[in-house]
C-alpha positions in Angstrom: 94.7 111.2 85.6 92.6 109.7 88.0 95.2 109.4 91.3 93.5 108.7 94.2 94.2 110.2 98.1 95.2 107.0 99.6 95.0 103.0 98.8 91.8 102.8 100.8 90.2 105.8 97.9 91.0 103.5 95.0 89.5 100.4 96.6 86.0 101.7 97.6 83.2 99.6 95.6 81.6 103.3 95.0 84.9 104.2 93.2 85.5 100.8 91.0 81.6 101.1 89.9 82.4 104.9 88.3 84.0 103.8 85.8 81.0 102.4 83.1 79.6 105.9 83.1 82.8 108.1 83.3 83.5 105.8 79.9 80.4 106.2 78.6 80.7 110.3 79.0 84.0 109.8 77.4 82.7 108.3 74.3 79.4 110.6 74.5 82.4 113.7 74.4 84.4 111.4 71.8 81.7 110.9 69.2 80.6 114.3 69.1 84.2 115.6 68.5 85.1 113.2 65.8 81.5 114.2 64.2 83.0 117.8 64.1 86.3 116.9 63.0 85.1 114.9 59.8 82.0 117.1 59.1 83.5 119.2 56.2 81.1 121.9 55.7 78.4 121.5 58.0 74.8 123.3 58.0 72.9 125.3 60.5 70.8 122.0 60.9 73.5 119.9 61.7 75.1 122.2 64.3 71.9 122.5 66.0 71.3 118.5 66.0 74.9 117.7 66.8 75.6 120.4 69.6 71.9 119.7 70.8 72.1 116.1 71.1 75.8 116.2 72.8 74.6 118.5 75.3 71.5 116.2 76.0 73.8 113.3 76.3 76.6 114.8 78.2 73.8 116.0 81.1 72.8 112.5 81.2 76.4 110.8 81.4 77.3 113.3 83.9 74.8 112.9 86.1 75.3 109.0 86.3 78.8 109.6 86.5 78.0 111.9 89.8 80.0 114.5 88.4 76.9 117.3 89.0 73.9 117.3 91.0 70.2 116.6 89.0 69.7 120.7 88.8 72.7 121.2 87.2 72.1 118.3 84.8 68.7 119.5 83.9 69.7 123.4 83.2 72.4 121.2 80.5 70.0 119.3 79.1 67.6 122.0 78.6 70.5 123.9 76.9 70.3 120.7 74.6 67.1 121.4 73.9 66.8 125.0 73.0 70.1 124.2 70.9 67.6 121.7 69.2 64.5 123.9 68.8 66.7 127.4 67.7 68.0 125.7 64.7 70.4 129.2 64.2 73.9 129.6 65.2 72.9 132.3 67.5 71.0 130.0 69.3 73.1 127.4 69.1 75.9 129.1 70.4 74.1 130.4 73.8 72.8 127.4 74.3 75.9 125.7 74.2 77.4 128.5 76.3 75.0 128.3 79.0 75.4 124.3 78.9 79.0 124.1 78.9 79.0 127.1 82.0 76.8 125.5 84.1 78.7 121.8 83.7 81.8 123.4 84.1 81.3 125.5 87.1 79.8 122.6 88.8 82.6 120.4 88.0 85.0 122.9 89.1 83.3 123.5 92.6 82.9 120.2 93.1 86.6 118.9 92.2 88.1 122.0 94.7 85.8 120.7 97.3 86.3 116.8 97.4 90.1 117.5 96.7 92.0 114.8 97.9 88.6 112.4 99.0 87.1 111.6 95.7 88.9 109.9 93.5 87.7 112.0 90.5 87.9 115.5 92.2 91.5 116.4 90.3 89.5 115.3 86.6 86.3 117.2 87.8 88.7 120.4 87.7 90.0 120.0 84.6 87.2 119.1 82.7 85.6 122.4 84.6 88.4 124.4 83.2 87.8 122.9 79.8 83.8 123.7 79.5 84.5 127.3 80.9 86.8 127.8 78.4 84.7 126.3 75.6 81.8 128.0 76.6 83.8 131.5 76.9 85.5 131.3 73.3 81.9 130.4 72.3 80.5 133.9 71.6 83.2 134.9 69.4 82.5 132.5 66.7 79.1 132.4 66.4 79.1 135.3 63.8 82.0 132.8 61.9 78.8 130.2 61.4 78.5 126.8 61.8 81.7 125.1 61.5 83.6 127.5 63.8 81.2 126.8 66.5 81.5 123.0 65.7 85.0 123.5 65.9 85.2 125.1 69.3 82.8 122.9 70.4 84.3 119.9 69.3 87.7 120.9 70.4 86.7 121.3 74.0 84.6 118.1 73.4 87.7 115.9 72.7 90.3 117.2 75.1 87.3 116.4 77.6 86.6 112.8 76.0 90.6 112.4 76.5 90.6 112.9 79.9 87.2 111.2 80.4 88.9 108.1 78.8 92.0 108.0 81.2 89.8 108.3 84.4 87.7 105.2 83.4 90.2 103.2 82.3 92.1 104.4 85.6 89.0 103.8 87.4 88.7 100.6 85.9 92.1 99.4 86.5 92.1 100.2 90.1 88.5 98.5 90.8 89.9 95.3 88.9 93.4 95.5 91.5 91.4 96.1 94.5 89.0 93.2 93.9 92.1 90.7 93.3 94.0 92.1 96.5 90.5 91.5 98.4 90.1 87.9 97.1 94.1 87.0 97.9 
């Protein structure tokens, strides 16, 4: 997924150092996705805690990976707090909608602005589209309850988690290749 615009782009130390926060974000998304897949009949409390912790962890991981500015990460984190506090299908659905929409818009804009200049630009575009799509779908599933909401949010998390795993591993590999070439 992560394809640099030039060979010079992939060998920068800053790009090579991004693999850890990118993989952290991938792990957060995949753990949440796995919980949503394997929890048979979740209650509203499972929905609230799972979604709230997912949004909080995603905010921190996205900020560490330089995907979004601090203000956007704060809004996503506050959406997670809102999900934890409301403990209702509607409250969690609206909180997740706001958090994922803000995250998606910021990543999409950043991806288009940095296209060709940053190694993660294409991944930000894809992740932004997935987050916006997930946010747009959530209101249609609020009336169906916790299981449906977790399914929609978990599906988006799995898609973005796989994207970020591929991106993080590509960054790690490219960083190792660049440092090995510099030594020789």
